[in-house]
C-alpha beads as a LAMMPS data file, in Angstrom:
LAMMPS data file: protein, C-alpha beads

286 atoms
285 bonds

1 atom types
1 bond types

-500.0 500.0 xlo xhi
-500.0 500.0 ylo yhi
-500.0 500.0 zlo zhi

Masses

1 110.0

Atoms # bond

1 1 1 218.469 260.574 205.742
2 1 1 217.135 263.024 203.033
3 1 1 220.327 263.118 201.019
4 1 1 222.578 260.034 200.371
5 1 1 226.055 261.193 201.057
6 1 1 228.735 259.200 199.343
7 1 1 231.744 259.334 201.744
8 1 1 233.481 260.968 204.775
9 1 1 236.106 262.990 202.407
10 1 1 238.368 264.954 204.471
11 1 1 239.664 266.460 207.962
12 1 1 241.112 270.076 207.901
13 1 1 243.355 270.462 210.862
14 1 1 245.359 273.322 212.186
15 1 1 248.921 272.684 213.172
16 1 1 251.500 275.010 214.798
17 1 1 254.355 273.666 212.538
18 1 1 253.953 272.297 208.928
19 1 1 257.487 270.628 209.127
20 1 1 256.573 268.722 212.269
21 1 1 253.348 267.857 210.538
22 1 1 254.996 266.645 207.483
23 1 1 257.312 264.368 209.286
24 1 1 254.416 263.092 211.429
25 1 1 252.070 262.362 208.527
26 1 1 254.683 260.439 206.425
27 1 1 256.809 258.691 209.052
28 1 1 254.365 258.185 211.865
29 1 1 250.962 257.716 210.108
30 1 1 252.424 256.185 206.794
31 1 1 250.256 258.561 204.653
32 1 1 251.537 259.978 201.302
33 1 1 252.178 263.626 200.951
34 1 1 250.177 264.375 197.704
35 1 1 250.303 268.257 197.426
36 1 1 251.606 271.282 199.585
37 1 1 251.250 275.006 199.370
38 1 1 252.983 277.507 201.337
39 1 1 250.391 277.049 204.326
40 1 1 249.105 273.791 203.922
41 1 1 249.885 269.835 203.427
42 1 1 247.699 267.263 201.627
43 1 1 247.989 263.684 202.614
44 1 1 246.634 260.763 200.944
45 1 1 245.252 257.578 202.516
46 1 1 243.636 256.014 199.572
47 1 1 242.295 257.004 196.063
48 1 1 241.064 260.376 196.929
49 1 1 243.526 263.114 196.359
50 1 1 243.831 263.812 200.181
51 1 1 242.261 262.498 203.162
52 1 1 243.778 265.081 205.849
53 1 1 244.980 268.459 205.370
54 1 1 247.191 270.152 207.829
55 1 1 247.427 273.971 207.757
56 1 1 248.519 277.040 209.668
57 1 1 245.880 279.694 209.074
58 1 1 243.827 280.779 212.011
59 1 1 240.498 279.130 211.018
60 1 1 238.431 276.400 212.483
61 1 1 238.989 272.689 211.752
62 1 1 236.697 271.196 209.376
63 1 1 235.198 267.779 208.328
64 1 1 233.923 267.059 204.961
65 1 1 231.181 264.782 203.519
66 1 1 230.311 264.355 199.833
67 1 1 227.142 264.573 197.734
68 1 1 226.794 263.077 194.317
69 1 1 225.085 266.140 192.475
70 1 1 224.955 269.882 192.492
71 1 1 221.144 269.638 193.106
72 1 1 222.091 267.620 196.369
73 1 1 224.144 270.578 197.516
74 1 1 221.237 272.750 197.064
75 1 1 219.118 270.278 199.193
76 1 1 221.448 270.178 201.883
77 1 1 221.807 273.954 202.073
78 1 1 217.964 274.154 202.351
79 1 1 217.896 271.500 204.849
80 1 1 220.249 272.938 207.001
81 1 1 218.633 276.404 206.760
82 1 1 215.279 274.826 207.825
83 1 1 216.886 273.189 210.754
84 1 1 217.831 276.664 212.116
85 1 1 221.337 276.732 211.373
86 1 1 223.312 279.089 208.858
87 1 1 225.207 277.430 205.970
88 1 1 227.559 279.464 203.609
89 1 1 228.504 278.789 200.147
90 1 1 232.242 278.364 199.801
91 1 1 234.021 280.825 197.727
92 1 1 236.090 279.670 194.772
93 1 1 239.224 280.290 196.929
94 1 1 238.089 278.220 199.448
95 1 1 236.789 275.614 197.228
96 1 1 240.513 275.341 195.697
97 1 1 242.089 274.913 198.986
98 1 1 239.490 272.131 199.674
99 1 1 240.267 270.404 196.139
100 1 1 236.642 270.429 195.384
101 1 1 234.519 271.931 192.622
102 1 1 231.823 273.470 194.784
103 1 1 230.651 273.166 198.459
104 1 1 229.176 274.659 201.539
105 1 1 230.079 274.844 205.172
106 1 1 228.323 275.198 208.480
107 1 1 229.598 275.505 212.127
108 1 1 228.343 272.423 214.212
109 1 1 227.620 273.504 217.848
110 1 1 231.181 272.373 219.001
111 1 1 232.837 274.698 216.806
112 1 1 233.932 272.238 214.147
113 1 1 233.014 273.110 210.556
114 1 1 231.258 270.756 208.372
115 1 1 231.923 270.916 204.638
116 1 1 229.409 269.311 202.327
117 1 1 231.402 269.194 199.009
118 1 1 230.774 268.163 195.531
119 1 1 233.249 266.690 192.825
120 1 1 236.345 266.511 195.280
121 1 1 239.609 265.563 193.516
122 1 1 240.340 262.025 193.040
123 1 1 243.995 260.691 192.465
124 1 1 244.719 258.627 189.440
125 1 1 247.628 256.864 190.834
126 1 1 247.424 253.982 193.554
127 1 1 248.227 254.644 197.364
128 1 1 251.522 253.616 198.594
129 1 1 252.163 254.756 202.002
130 1 1 255.717 255.529 203.556
131 1 1 255.643 252.281 205.694
132 1 1 253.447 249.135 205.556
133 1 1 250.488 250.311 207.885
134 1 1 247.743 248.321 205.866
135 1 1 245.772 251.556 205.464
136 1 1 242.939 251.361 203.133
137 1 1 240.759 254.527 203.596
138 1 1 239.805 257.444 205.958
139 1 1 237.328 255.570 208.150
140 1 1 235.977 257.933 210.579
141 1 1 236.278 261.269 212.629
142 1 1 235.455 261.575 216.354
143 1 1 234.350 264.977 217.614
144 1 1 234.626 266.228 221.323
145 1 1 231.344 267.885 222.519
146 1 1 230.543 269.796 225.709
147 1 1 226.948 269.863 224.685
148 1 1 226.415 266.419 223.305
149 1 1 222.448 266.741 222.904
150 1 1 222.855 269.891 220.699
151 1 1 225.427 268.299 218.547
152 1 1 223.638 265.191 218.259
153 1 1 220.477 267.193 217.236
154 1 1 222.692 269.067 214.558
155 1 1 223.934 266.055 212.770
156 1 1 220.587 264.213 212.955
157 1 1 218.439 267.297 211.778
158 1 1 220.627 269.641 209.826
159 1 1 223.043 267.050 208.268
160 1 1 220.506 264.052 208.169
161 1 1 222.762 261.530 209.608
162 1 1 221.198 258.208 210.977
163 1 1 222.176 257.115 214.528
164 1 1 223.669 253.839 214.299
165 1 1 224.312 253.267 218.243
166 1 1 224.819 255.071 221.611
167 1 1 227.389 254.098 224.134
168 1 1 226.304 256.126 227.072
169 1 1 225.884 259.566 225.918
170 1 1 228.313 259.039 222.879
171 1 1 226.558 258.973 219.381
172 1 1 227.541 256.902 216.262
173 1 1 226.320 258.401 212.997
174 1 1 225.844 256.492 209.708
175 1 1 225.970 259.028 206.780
176 1 1 226.786 256.381 203.858
177 1 1 225.932 253.006 204.736
178 1 1 228.931 252.370 207.247
179 1 1 228.174 251.926 210.889
180 1 1 229.650 255.469 211.246
181 1 1 231.904 257.969 209.882
182 1 1 231.069 260.566 212.625
183 1 1 231.064 259.704 216.402
184 1 1 230.524 262.327 219.112
185 1 1 231.789 261.965 222.683
186 1 1 230.674 264.174 225.752
187 1 1 233.696 266.111 226.820
188 1 1 234.840 268.985 228.854
189 1 1 236.087 270.543 225.569
190 1 1 235.038 271.217 222.089
191 1 1 236.789 270.410 218.748
192 1 1 238.256 267.522 216.967
193 1 1 238.740 264.386 219.239
194 1 1 240.687 262.053 216.644
195 1 1 240.785 260.771 213.254
196 1 1 240.487 256.906 212.241
197 1 1 242.196 255.451 209.183
198 1 1 240.720 251.875 208.230
199 1 1 243.323 249.128 207.716
200 1 1 242.800 245.532 206.248
201 1 1 242.827 243.387 209.411
202 1 1 243.799 242.767 212.738
203 1 1 247.298 241.853 212.078
204 1 1 247.928 245.404 210.880
205 1 1 246.546 246.871 214.281
206 1 1 249.109 244.756 215.933
207 1 1 251.892 245.852 213.634
208 1 1 250.884 249.408 214.188
209 1 1 250.729 248.801 217.974
210 1 1 254.455 247.499 217.835
211 1 1 255.351 250.373 215.988
212 1 1 254.105 252.910 218.290
213 1 1 255.935 251.175 221.149
214 1 1 259.116 250.873 219.224
215 1 1 258.778 254.460 218.203
216 1 1 258.150 255.655 222.002
217 1 1 254.659 256.914 221.006
218 1 1 251.942 257.158 223.613
219 1 1 249.438 254.261 223.071
220 1 1 246.431 256.188 224.498
221 1 1 243.755 253.454 223.847
222 1 1 243.988 249.741 222.573
223 1 1 244.715 247.592 221.187
224 1 1 241.068 246.901 221.626
225 1 1 237.747 246.169 219.942
226 1 1 234.810 248.639 219.777
227 1 1 231.449 246.797 220.662
228 1 1 229.338 249.382 218.675
229 1 1 231.095 249.070 215.455
230 1 1 232.893 245.628 215.786
231 1 1 236.190 247.150 214.642
232 1 1 239.485 246.357 216.176
233 1 1 241.665 249.403 216.854
234 1 1 244.662 251.197 218.488
235 1 1 245.276 254.718 219.004
236 1 1 248.182 257.358 219.711
237 1 1 247.940 261.319 220.087
238 1 1 249.936 263.404 217.931
239 1 1 250.360 266.441 215.994
240 1 1 247.471 268.836 216.250
241 1 1 246.751 267.266 219.749
242 1 1 244.209 264.911 218.559
243 1 1 244.091 261.126 218.570
244 1 1 245.083 259.001 215.404
245 1 1 243.762 255.596 215.298
246 1 1 243.875 252.649 212.931
247 1 1 240.784 250.370 212.741
248 1 1 239.819 247.241 211.131
249 1 1 236.492 247.205 208.970
250 1 1 233.387 247.984 210.810
251 1 1 230.281 245.737 211.106
252 1 1 227.275 247.101 208.925
253 1 1 224.720 249.008 211.078
254 1 1 222.429 246.733 213.415
255 1 1 219.584 245.380 211.519
256 1 1 216.994 246.443 214.129
257 1 1 218.135 250.031 214.358
258 1 1 220.347 251.855 216.778
259 1 1 221.176 250.178 220.506
260 1 1 222.111 251.548 223.805
261 1 1 225.246 250.481 225.238
262 1 1 226.073 251.067 229.077
263 1 1 227.988 254.608 230.115
264 1 1 230.923 252.231 230.815
265 1 1 234.498 251.932 229.451
266 1 1 233.916 248.376 228.290
267 1 1 231.225 250.056 225.916
268 1 1 234.254 251.531 224.269
269 1 1 236.674 248.752 224.485
270 1 1 235.444 245.134 224.662
271 1 1 238.817 244.064 225.316
272 1 1 239.467 246.300 228.435
273 1 1 242.448 248.064 227.198
274 1 1 243.691 250.777 229.190
275 1 1 242.683 254.238 228.379
276 1 1 244.130 257.645 229.363
277 1 1 241.027 259.518 228.127
278 1 1 237.877 260.329 230.062
279 1 1 235.919 260.336 226.916
280 1 1 236.350 256.569 226.481
281 1 1 235.956 255.705 230.171
282 1 1 232.223 256.391 230.512
283 1 1 230.741 258.268 233.123
284 1 1 230.311 255.179 235.485
285 1 1 233.952 254.345 235.259
286 1 1 235.553 257.648 235.784

Bonds

1 1 1 2
2 1 2 3
3 1 3 4
4 1 4 5
5 1 5 6
6 1 6 7
7 1 7 8
8 1 8 9
9 1 9 10
10 1 10 11
11 1 11 12
12 1 12 13
13 1 13 14
14 1 14 15
15 1 15 16
16 1 16 17
17 1 17 18
18 1 18 19
19 1 19 20
20 1 20 21
21 1 21 22
22 1 22 23
23 1 23 24
24 1 24 25
25 1 25 26
26 1 26 27
27 1 27 28
28 1 28 29
29 1 29 30
30 1 30 31
31 1 31 32
32 1 32 33
33 1 33 34
34 1 34 35
35 1 35 36
36 1 36 37
37 1 37 38
38 1 38 39
39 1 39 40
40 1 40 41
41 1 41 42
42 1 42 43
43 1 43 44
44 1 44 45
45 1 45 46
46 1 46 47
47 1 47 48
48 1 48 49
49 1 49 50
50 1 50 51
51 1 51 52
52 1 52 53
53 1 53 54
54 1 54 55
55 1 55 56
56 1 56 57
57 1 57 58
58 1 58 59
59 1 59 60
60 1 60 61
61 1 61 62
62 1 62 63
63 1 63 64
64 1 64 65
65 1 65 66
66 1 66 67
67 1 67 68
68 1 68 69
69 1 69 70
70 1 70 71
71 1 71 72
72 1 72 73
73 1 73 74
74 1 74 75
75 1 75 76
76 1 76 77
77 1 77 78
78 1 78 79
79 1 79 80
80 1 80 81
81 1 81 82
82 1 82 83
83 1 83 84
84 1 84 85
85 1 85 86
86 1 86 87
87 1 87 88
88 1 88 89
89 1 89 90
90 1 90 91
91 1 91 92
92 1 92 93
93 1 93 94
94 1 94 95
95 1 95 96
96 1 96 97
97 1 97 98
98 1 98 99
99 1 99 100
100 1 100 101
101 1 101 102
102 1 102 103
103 1 103 104
104 1 104 105
105 1 105 106
106 1 106 107
107 1 107 108
108 1 108 109
109 1 109 110
110 1 110 111
111 1 111 112
112 1 112 113
113 1 113 114
114 1 114 115
115 1 115 116
116 1 116 117
117 1 117 118
118 1 118 119
119 1 119 120
120 1 120 121
121 1 121 122
122 1 122 123
123 1 123 124
124 1 124 125
125 1 125 126
126 1 126 127
127 1 127 128
128 1 128 129
129 1 129 130
130 1 130 131
131 1 131 132
132 1 132 133
133 1 133 134
134 1 134 135
135 1 135 136
136 1 136 137
137 1 137 138
138 1 138 139
139 1 139 140
140 1 140 141
141 1 141 142
142 1 142 143
143 1 143 144
144 1 144 145
145 1 145 146
146 1 146 147
147 1 147 148
148 1 148 149
149 1 149 150
150 1 150 151
151 1 151 152
152 1 152 153
153 1 153 154
154 1 154 155
155 1 155 156
156 1 156 157
157 1 157 158
158 1 158 159
159 1 159 160
160 1 160 161
161 1 161 162
162 1 162 163
163 1 163 164
164 1 164 165
165 1 165 166
166 1 166 167
167 1 167 168
168 1 168 169
169 1 169 170
170 1 170 171
171 1 171 172
172 1 172 173
173 1 173 174
174 1 174 175
175 1 175 176
176 1 176 177
177 1 177 178
178 1 178 179
179 1 179 180
180 1 180 181
181 1 181 182
182 1 182 183
183 1 183 184
184 1 184 185
185 1 185 186
186 1 186 187
187 1 187 188
188 1 188 189
189 1 189 190
190 1 190 191
191 1 191 192
192 1 192 193
193 1 193 194
194 1 194 195
195 1 195 196
196 1 196 197
197 1 197 198
198 1 198 199
199 1 199 200
200 1 200 201
201 1 201 202
202 1 202 203
203 1 203 204
204 1 204 205
205 1 205 206
206 1 206 207
207 1 207 208
208 1 208 209
209 1 209 210
210 1 210 211
211 1 211 212
212 1 212 213
213 1 213 214
214 1 214 215
215 1 215 216
216 1 216 217
217 1 217 218
218 1 218 219
219 1 219 220
220 1 220 221
221 1 221 222
222 1 222 223
223 1 223 224
224 1 224 225
225 1 225 226
226 1 226 227
227 1 227 228
228 1 228 229
229 1 229 230
230 1 230 231
231 1 231 232
232 1 232 233
233 1 233 234
234 1 234 235
235 1 235 236
236 1 236 237
237 1 237 238
238 1 238 239
239 1 239 240
240 1 240 241
241 1 241 242
242 1 242 243
243 1 243 244
244 1 244 245
245 1 245 246
246 1 246 247
247 1 247 248
248 1 248 249
249 1 249 250
250 1 250 251
251 1 251 252
252 1 252 253
253 1 253 254
254 1 254 255
255 1 255 256
256 1 256 257
257 1 257 258
258 1 258 259
259 1 259 260
260 1 260 261
261 1 261 262
262 1 262 263
263 1 263 264
264 1 264 265
265 1 265 266
266 1 266 267
267 1 267 268
268 1 268 269
269 1 269 270
270 1 270 271
271 1 271 272
272 1 272 273
273 1 273 274
274 1 274 275
275 1 275 276
276 1 276 277
277 1 277 278
278 1 278 279
279 1 279 280
280 1 280 281
281 1 281 282
282 1 282 283
283 1 283 284
284 1 284 285
285 1 285 286
């Protein structure tokens, strides 16, 4: 990884209705609505000013990673270009929408934009969610890919991510020292598959599982434990037609480098929890 990224910064997701997204973000996910404009909602999950932005304009979804200096932005721009992709500098208006000082954006092969950002806005206030979820951070984003090899090459060569593990064809990328912030899954569609918010411990996984059940929300995966990262998790499907998960802290990347797990459902959940999605079943268990 030629540039050391600071964090996974935000997910931008198009939704059909902001009123429904506002209720879902606060009442279901337990996030804090920090800012809003006529066409966008900015929700906090931690010290950053926003971790997820719901918007209605007709633009592609985006996931952002942070660099520490303006020189790093230039380095990443050149790295992406040399890898054969076409990055664009964000305009002042686009930077303002993203609550950053400056940044660039590039389309991944699956159509999701990857923003590399500098000086993103951080809130000076402690995070207090609307319900006791145990949320501590924006932990990871899952991406669906019809061409998994092309997307793996993009994240490795253009972005400079490091593979932590493979589970079948699914790939987990380390960008900032965590086991993974970006996970790629082979799928029959392209786009954002889901987003994960970190919580304090397994107790909060179970509390959120009970909340999903009491609220008659679909539990599409979990409660379970991810063999690759070691994180316990539970997932539902919600606004924007993606997965929303809570997960405990991940293990560090394996000391001896990436491992290859079998292409089975058990490689995505060691507890064998029921799963409604092919992306987490593995080719051998579909």
